[in-house]
TORFIDO-979388 format. One line per 10 residues: number of its first residue (from 1); for each residue x, y, z of C-alpha. Coordinates in nm, 4 decimals, decimal comma. Layout:
BEGIN
NUM> X:Y:Z ~ ...
END
This chain:
BEGIN
1> 3,0674:1,7616:6,3804 ~ 3,2166:1,9445:6,6761 ~ 3,0832:2,1774:6,9432 ~ 2,7223:2,1275:7,0542 ~ 2,5689:2,2145:6,7183 ~ 2,3803:1,9331:6,5488 ~ 2,2695:2,0089:6,1953 ~ 2,2138:1,8481:5,8582 ~ 2,2583:2,1460:5,6282 ~ 2,4218:2,4887:5,6205
11> 2,2772:2,8021:5,4637 ~ 2,5244:3,0791:5,3806 ~ 2,4810:3,4497:5,3228 ~ 2,6670:3,5872:5,0194 ~ 2,7914:3,9426:5,0826 ~ 3,0626:3,9691:5,3483 ~ 3,0589:3,5918:5,3915 ~ 3,1299:3,4174:5,0596 ~ 3,1974:3,7386:4,8655 ~ 3,3805:4,0425:5,0014
21> 3,1807:4,3613:4,9511 ~ 3,2673:4,7275:5,0070 ~ 2,9663:4,9605:5,0552 ~ 3,1993:5,2545:5,1079 ~ 3,3178:5,2205:4,7480 ~ 2,9650:5,2695:4,6188 ~ 2,9169:5,5689:4,8461 ~ 3,2386:5,7235:4,7142 ~ 3,1467:5,6489:4,3532 ~ 2,8171:5,8345:4,3959
31> 2,9972:6,1230:4,5636 ~ 3,2263:6,1408:4,2633 ~ 2,9146:6,1738:4,0485 ~ 2,7787:6,4565:4,2622 ~ 2,5526:6,2655:4,5005 ~ 2,7102:6,3582:4,8325 ~ 2,4279:6,2246:5,0483 ~ 2,3984:5,8696:4,9135 ~ 2,4392:5,7246:5,2621 ~ 2,1166:5,9044:5,3574
41> 1,9311:5,6955:5,1016 ~ 2,1032:5,3628:5,1516 ~ 2,2976:5,1757:5,4141 ~ 2,3226:4,8044:5,4853 ~ 2,1025:4,8611:5,7914 ~ 1,8338:5,0986:5,6693 ~ 1,7211:5,1302:5,3106 ~ 1,5027:5,3716:5,1217 ~ 1,2066:5,1780:4,9819 ~ 1,3327:5,1679:4,6228
51> 1,6245:4,9523:4,7362 ~ 1,3869:4,7078:4,9042 ~ 1,1799:4,6983:4,5860 ~ 1,4887:4,6293:4,3771 ~ 1,6061:4,3535:4,6109 ~ 1,2678:4,1800:4,5976 ~ 1,2401:4,2097:4,2210 ~ 0,9368:4,4356:4,2380 ~ 1,1007:4,6994:4,0208 ~ 1,3362:4,6530:3,7270
61> 1,6859:4,8020:3,7049 ~ 1,5485:5,0621:3,4619 ~ 1,2795:5,1621:3,7112 ~ 1,5399:5,1717:3,9894 ~ 1,7568:5,4142:3,7923 ~ 1,4537:5,6326:3,7189 ~ 1,3345:5,6409:4,0816 ~ 1,6844:5,7094:4,2146 ~ 1,7103:6,0119:3,9868 ~ 1,3704:6,1310:4,1117
71> 1,4413:6,1019:4,4849 ~ 1,7928:6,2461:4,4656 ~ 1,7383:6,5124:4,2021 ~ 2,0693:6,4145:4,0419 ~ 2,0680:6,3819:3,6631 ~ 2,2763:6,0679:3,6148 ~ 2,2574:5,8253:3,3262 ~ 2,1576:5,4627:3,3757 ~ 2,5171:5,3663:3,3035 ~ 2,6569:5,6027:3,5665
81> 2,4204:5,4707:3,8334 ~ 2,4912:5,1104:3,7369 ~ 2,8661:5,1675:3,7568 ~ 2,8498:5,3337:4,0988 ~ 2,6036:5,0791:4,2365 ~ 2,8285:4,7906:4,1322 ~ 3,1366:4,9300:4,3045 ~ 3,0205:4,7537:4,6208 ~ 3,1264:4,4192:4,4749 ~ 3,4773:4,3155:4,5751
91> 3,6154:3,9668:4,5226 ~ 3,5735:3,6038:4,6251 ~ 3,8537:3,5047:4,8624 ~ 4,0125:3,1920:4,7168 ~ 4,0065:3,0028:5,0510 ~ 3,6285:3,0476:5,0666 ~ 3,5719:2,8989:4,7232 ~ 3,8087:2,6094:4,7884 ~ 3,6400:2,5363:5,1212 ~ 3,2882:2,5427:4,9757
101> 3,3901:2,3041:4,6990 ~ 3,4999:2,0559:4,9661 ~ 3,2048:2,1193:5,1941 ~ 2,9390:2,0620:4,9285 ~ 3,0582:1,7028:4,8940 ~ 3,0062:1,6474:5,2670 ~ 2,6557:1,7854:5,3188 ~ 2,3928:1,9905:5,1320 ~ 2,4731:2,3609:5,1448 ~ 2,2566:2,6497:5,0299
111> 2,2856:3,0233:4,9661 ~ 2,0430:3,2862:5,0934 ~ 2,1182:3,6424:4,9854 ~ 1,9619:3,9855:4,9713 ~ 2,0738:4,0837:4,6236 ~ 1,9419:4,2337:4,3015 ~ 1,9356:4,2020:3,9252 ~ 2,2034:4,4688:3,8791 ~ 2,4639:4,3032:4,0997 ~ 2,3849:3,9472:3,9936
121> 2,5613:3,9442:3,6541 ~ 2,8657:4,1203:3,8001 ~ 2,9391:3,8762:4,0815 ~ 2,8471:3,5843:3,8559 ~ 3,0993:3,6920:3,5924 ~ 3,3568:3,7510:3,8656 ~ 3,3216:3,3919:3,9855 ~ 3,3647:3,2629:3,6318 ~ 3,6621:3,4869:3,5538 ~ 3,8513:3,4099:3,8751
131> 3,7697:3,0426:3,9247 ~ 3,6139:2,9066:3,6062 ~ 3,2891:2,8462:3,7968 ~ 2,9965:2,9465:3,5793 ~ 2,7649:3,0531:3,8624 ~ 2,6880:3,0057:4,2303 ~ 2,4716:2,7035:4,1565 ~ 2,7929:2,5095:4,1074 ~ 2,8880:2,5796:4,4695 ~ 2,5502:2,5303:4,6360
141> 2,2687:2,2799:4,6116 ~ 2,0339:2,5724:4,5557 ~ 2,0612:2,9513:4,5698 ~ 1,7835:3,1653:4,7140 ~ 1,8240:3,5183:4,5830 ~ 1,5899:3,7856:4,7135 ~ 1,5184:3,9417:4,3752 ~ 1,4134:3,6017:4,2381 ~ 1,1937:3,4843:4,5266 ~ 1,0405:3,8249:4,6172
151> 1,1366:3,8039:4,9850 ~ 1,4297:3,9572:5,1683 ~ 1,5986:3,9156:5,5042 ~ 1,5186:3,9721:5,7850 ~ 1,1473:3,9292:5,7001 ~ 1,0253:3,6037:5,8522 ~ 0,8615:3,4971:5,5253 ~ 1,1958:3,4388:5,3554 ~ 1,3125:3,1953:5,6230 ~ 0,9866:3,0028:5,6141
161> 0,9982:2,9908:5,2354 ~ 1,3555:2,8604:5,2265 ~ 1,2922:2,6008:5,4960 ~ 0,9938:2,4632:5,3062 ~ 1,1889:2,4562:4,9798 ~ 1,4908:2,2708:5,1190 ~ 1,2722:2,0328:5,3241 ~ 1,4716:2,0418:5,6455 ~ 1,3276:2,0976:5,9915 ~ 1,4349:2,4145:6,1688
171> 1,6631:2,2360:6,4157 ~ 1,8557:2,0751:6,1279 ~ 1,9586:2,4098:5,9768 ~ 2,2748:2,6060:6,0502 ~ 2,2656:2,9597:5,9119 ~ 2,5698:3,1836:5,8678 ~ 2,5238:3,5576:5,8121 ~ 2,7115:3,8773:5,8975 ~ 2,3994:4,0732:6,0005 ~ 2,2750:4,0505:6,3583
181> 1,9213:4,1354:6,2428 ~ 1,9246:3,8441:5,9978 ~ 2,0682:3,6114:6,2611 ~ 1,8074:3,7078:6,5202 ~ 1,5252:3,6527:6,2708 ~ 1,6597:3,3058:6,1910 ~ 1,6899:3,2254:6,5616 ~ 1,3259:3,3215:6,6086 ~ 1,2111:3,0362:6,3852 ~ 1,4464:2,7856:6,5432
191> 1,7472:2,7871:6,3113 ~ 2,0905:2,7466:6,4609 ~ 2,3164:3,0343:6,3664 ~ 2,6679:3,1698:6,3499 ~ 2,7195:3,5452:6,3294 ~ 2,9972:3,5768:6,0728 ~ 3,2808:3,7977:6,1939 ~ 3,5641:3,6086:6,0282 ~ 3,7870:3,6563:5,7257 ~ 3,7429:3,3014:5,6004
201> 3,4506:3,0582:5,6087 ~ 3,6848:2,7830:5,7220 ~ 3,7671:2,9844:6,0344 ~ 3,3984:3,0336:6,1152 ~ 3,3383:2,6575:6,0923 ~ 3,6698:2,5415:6,2372 ~ 3,5127:2,4058:6,5578 ~ 3,1906:2,3002:6,3899 ~ 3,2685:2,0929:6,0801 ~ 3,5274:1,8228:6,0185
211> 3,6382:1,8045:5,6562
END
């Protein structure tokens, strides 16, 4: 290891770290369907409650579609909403996947993501189509997905839950995320952190990990 970071495991965010995402594409897709104010209902910083409920698995995709129609007053089909909602998903940069495959042989790595049951099959299929990797569990020792564990970042409960599940002390954990709110919450319970502002994971860890 380099720098002054001492850790035994790394926990990665998914969107905008491992997987490139494009929220503006979803906003445009909804505009194309007649919902011009989608950004009033959802941003990566502030979400209307139905998005929180979807990300913690407390409502189903069907319920999400129904509630979105109710709060927006737009008569869209489930299929139209699903299509627009999934436009956020971009692609996995090849260097990221190659780096993670090497890194997982060096130390235990985990995934911690705010995600949902609508996006999950799309980015899972994308990983399989582009790299022949069936799912994210082949890249990480364990994946903690908000809609499966009923917690979401930056709520402190999700960090405590993950730490207990992976059985590492807080000072052994390095967490990489692109959200300052998520980073600050992790810092508050003693995790070491890197705010991800890079194009490649390898660049973010260049001075931290020797492969």
